[in-house]
N, C-alpha and C positions, 0 to 999 in steps of 0.2 A: 879111850878104851883101856882096859887093866892089860897087863902083860903076863903071861905065864911065867915061871921060873927058867922054863925052856927059852924065853925069850919069844916066843909065839903070842901073838893074840889070839884068846881062845876061840873067837870066831872061825878063825881060821884052820882050826885043828879040824882032822878028817873025823866025820861023825859029829861034830859040834854044831848044835841049830840054836837060835835065838828064841825057839817056839815057847819053851817054859818060861822064859823072860817076859816074852811079850804076854803070854796068859796071865803071869803074876800082875802085870801092869793093867791089866783088863779086868783082873779080879777073878779069874776062872781058877786060879792056882794059887796055894798058899805061898810067900816069898819063903816061909820057913823051910820049905822042902827044897829049895835052891841050893845048889853048892857054891863054895866060897867063891871061884871065879864068877858064877853067874849073878850072885848077890852083890858083888862090885859092879857089874854092869848095870844089874836092876836098879841100883841106888843112882848110877849117874844118869840113867835114863829116866828113873823117875824124877831126878832134879831139873832135867831139861823140861819134862811135860809140865810139872808145876810151875816153871817159870813161865813159860808159854801162856799158860792159863791166866797166871797173875796178870802178864802184860795185855791180854785181850780183856780182861776184867777192867783194868785200869784205863784202858783205851774208850772203852764203853764207858765209862763212868765221866771220865773226861769230857766226850763229846755231850752227854747228857746235860752236864754241868754248864758248858758253854752254850747250851741251847735256853737254858733257864736264866732270866735276867736276876740281876741282884746278886749273885755270886762273885767273892772276892777271892784273889789268891795271886800266885805268881805264876807268869807263864815261862815258856821253855828259855825265852832270853832274860829271865829275870826280872821283869817288869811287874808293878805290883798291879793287877789290872782288876777291873769289874766288869761282870758281863751283863750286856744289855738286852742279851735274848737273840735268837736265830743266829747265833755264832758271832755276833758284833760284840766288840770290847771297847773299853775304854781304860786308856793307860791312867792310872792315878799318879803314880810316881815310877819315872822310869828307872831302869837298872842303873848303877852308878856307871858313870864314864858314858852315859848317851843322853842325848837330847830330846825332850819331849817334842813330838812332831806338832807342827802349829796349826791352828784350826782355820 
């Protein structure tokens, strides 16, 4: 969170609320109407909000791809895999330094 030139965090200042910032994040208030300190907080929260959305979208897409047979890519461990559908996978090429499980 940004720190005022006085050394305090704006949200701790008497009379300071995050209402205008939250309204801007929700599209009910124009960010151009925010003060300098408010804008810093706004952009910080906006980045966090966008990051969370992207992660949720990536997670949903990964789950969808894992349930479809025939998709090829790398898993979290670095193995080259092929999806078999229903969440099942086949390791095509193990990550370097790993042994492929025997069938």
